[in-house]
C-alpha positions as a printed Julia matrix, in Angstrom:
184×3 Matrix{Float64}:
 30.17   24.69  285.18
 30.96   22.61  288.2
 33.23   19.6   287.9
 32.44   16.88  290.32
 35.4    14.92  291.53
 35.08   11.27  292.4
 36.55   10.2   295.68
 38.92    7.68  294.06
 40.4     6.66  297.35
 37.01    5.51  298.63
 36.22    3.81  295.31
 39.47    1.83  295.4
 38.95    0.85  299.02
 35.41   -0.31  298.2
 36.6    -2.31  295.2
 39.37   -3.91  297.26
 36.89   -4.85  300.0
 34.51   -6.36  297.45
 37.32   -8.37  295.85
 38.52   -9.6   299.25
 35.0   -10.69  300.15
 34.62  -12.53  296.86
 38.02  -14.16  297.33
 37.03  -15.34  300.8
 33.76  -16.81  299.43
 35.53  -18.73  296.64
 36.24  -21.87  298.73
 32.59  -22.02  299.83
 31.38  -21.58  296.24
 33.77  -24.26  294.95
 32.64  -26.66  297.67
 28.99  -26.2   296.68
 29.58  -26.42  292.92
 28.56  -29.78  291.47
 31.4   -32.01  290.31
 31.92  -32.06  286.56
 29.88  -34.64  284.69
 32.56  -36.51  282.79
 33.35  -40.0   281.63
 34.11  -42.12  284.68
 32.07  -39.95  287.07
 29.13  -41.38  288.97
 25.95  -40.39  287.15
 24.13  -37.7   289.14
 20.95  -38.83  290.84
 17.68  -37.35  289.63
 13.95  -37.8   289.76
 11.38  -37.18  287.04
  7.76  -38.14  286.38
  6.26  -40.65  283.98
  3.79  -39.14  281.53
  1.46  -42.12  281.72
 -1.7   -41.82  283.8
 -1.39  -41.83  286.74
  2.02  -40.18  286.76
  4.65  -41.91  288.86
  7.93  -40.62  290.17
 11.06  -42.34  288.84
 14.67  -41.96  289.82
 17.9   -43.11  288.25
 18.23  -45.51  291.2
 15.17  -47.39  289.86
 17.37  -48.59  286.99
 20.38  -49.61  289.09
 22.3   -52.56  287.7
 21.21  -51.85  284.11
 23.03  -49.94  281.4
 21.08  -46.78  280.63
 20.83  -44.37  277.73
 19.63  -41.13  279.31
 18.28  -38.92  276.54
 17.39  -35.29  277.25
 14.97  -33.98  274.66
 11.96  -31.74  274.0
  8.8   -32.02  271.89
  9.68  -28.82  269.99
 13.14  -30.1   269.01
 13.34  -31.28  265.38
 16.54  -33.35  265.84
 14.86  -35.01  268.85
 11.93  -36.03  266.63
 14.35  -37.42  264.06
 16.27  -39.62  266.49
 13.35  -41.03  268.54
 12.41  -43.79  266.06
 16.0   -45.05  266.08
 15.96  -45.13  269.9
 12.85  -47.32  269.69
 14.53  -49.73  267.25
 17.62  -49.91  269.47
 15.49  -50.47  272.56
 13.49  -53.31  271.01
 16.73  -55.11  270.14
 18.66  -54.36  273.35
 15.98  -54.44  276.07
 16.29  -58.23  276.39
 20.0   -57.66  277.17
 19.06  -55.27  279.98
 19.36  -51.88  278.26
 17.08  -49.19  279.62
 16.33  -46.0   277.72
 15.11  -43.01  279.69
 13.86  -40.2   277.48
 13.59  -37.23  279.83
 11.64  -34.35  278.37
 12.79  -30.89  279.35
  9.57  -29.29  278.12
  7.96  -26.66  280.32
  5.84  -27.69  283.32
  2.26  -28.54  282.37
  3.25  -30.22  279.1
  2.55  -33.82  280.18
 -0.29  -34.28  277.65
  1.87  -33.03  274.76
  4.74  -35.3   275.84
  2.36  -38.27  276.17
  0.98  -37.54  272.66
  4.54  -37.39  271.32
  5.38  -40.79  272.85
  2.19  -42.32  271.41
  2.77  -40.8   267.96
  6.23  -42.37  267.82
  5.05  -45.62  269.46
  7.74  -45.39  272.14
  7.87  -48.38  274.47
 10.78  -47.25  276.65
 10.32  -44.96  279.65
  9.38  -41.4   278.74
  9.74  -39.05  281.68
  9.15  -35.35  282.28
 11.57  -33.24  284.26
  8.85  -31.05  285.76
 11.31  -29.28  288.05
 13.82  -28.62  285.27
 16.77  -30.0   287.18
 18.08  -32.94  285.15
 19.72  -30.68  282.55
 21.45  -28.78  285.36
 22.6   -31.93  287.13
 24.06  -33.3   283.9
 25.39  -29.88  282.82
 23.6   -30.15  279.48
 23.24  -26.94  277.51
 21.08  -28.12  274.61
 18.94  -30.95  273.34
 19.1   -33.62  272.24
 21.93  -35.02  274.29
 22.36  -38.6   275.38
 24.41  -39.78  278.33
 25.47  -43.42  278.35
 25.55  -44.83  281.87
 27.07  -48.23  282.6
 25.41  -50.84  284.79
 27.78  -49.71  287.56
 26.19  -46.23  287.52
 29.18  -44.47  285.97
 29.09  -42.32  282.86
 30.79  -44.06  279.96
 30.05  -41.54  277.23
 28.02  -38.66  275.9
 26.56  -38.45  272.42
 24.62  -35.91  270.43
 22.3   -36.45  267.5
 22.68  -39.98  266.16
 20.93  -42.68  264.3
 20.83  -45.06  267.25
 19.85  -47.99  265.02
 22.92  -47.67  262.77
 25.67  -50.29  262.88
 28.12  -47.66  264.22
 25.77  -46.71  267.07
 25.14  -50.34  267.94
 28.89  -50.94  268.01
 29.24  -47.94  270.34
 26.51  -49.27  272.63
 28.11  -52.73  272.6
 31.58  -51.39  273.38
 30.53  -48.94  276.1
 27.56  -50.59  277.75
 28.14  -54.3   277.1
 31.95  -54.66  277.03
 31.95  -58.11  278.66
 29.74  -59.48  275.89
 32.35  -58.77  273.24
């Protein structure tokens, strides 16, 4: 039986070289990493497509100067289905005050018809968009749906919320305090 010896000296040198290379790349990686999406940060720019015919490209900049509830959701998500009617009730009451709701679907590419059917079934009158390139979740560092990011009229993030009854008195108080503080 032959015992094969590992050249530990070469292995250690290789590991040290790899670690040094990684260490030298760290500043470049940190510089390219997106800033954390936190309260007070400027909301990351994005584009998505309307699901109405013909589809139109929309960006967050199209809603500049308005408070925005940015909801990331999917047609297959049961909690998303449960909260959509309350978004509609909130929107009907707050749209005259300038609130915009952007429901950005993270469904797979090619699902526009299913998303459009979903919006019609729930009689949604706010903007329903499709993130065809699957980048909005990454930009907002969202790991699951539904998640809602509250963005002030100044374009800064003022809060993040998960599943809610958006028509409840508590949710309306939250929207008033975070998105319409001057009206209080």
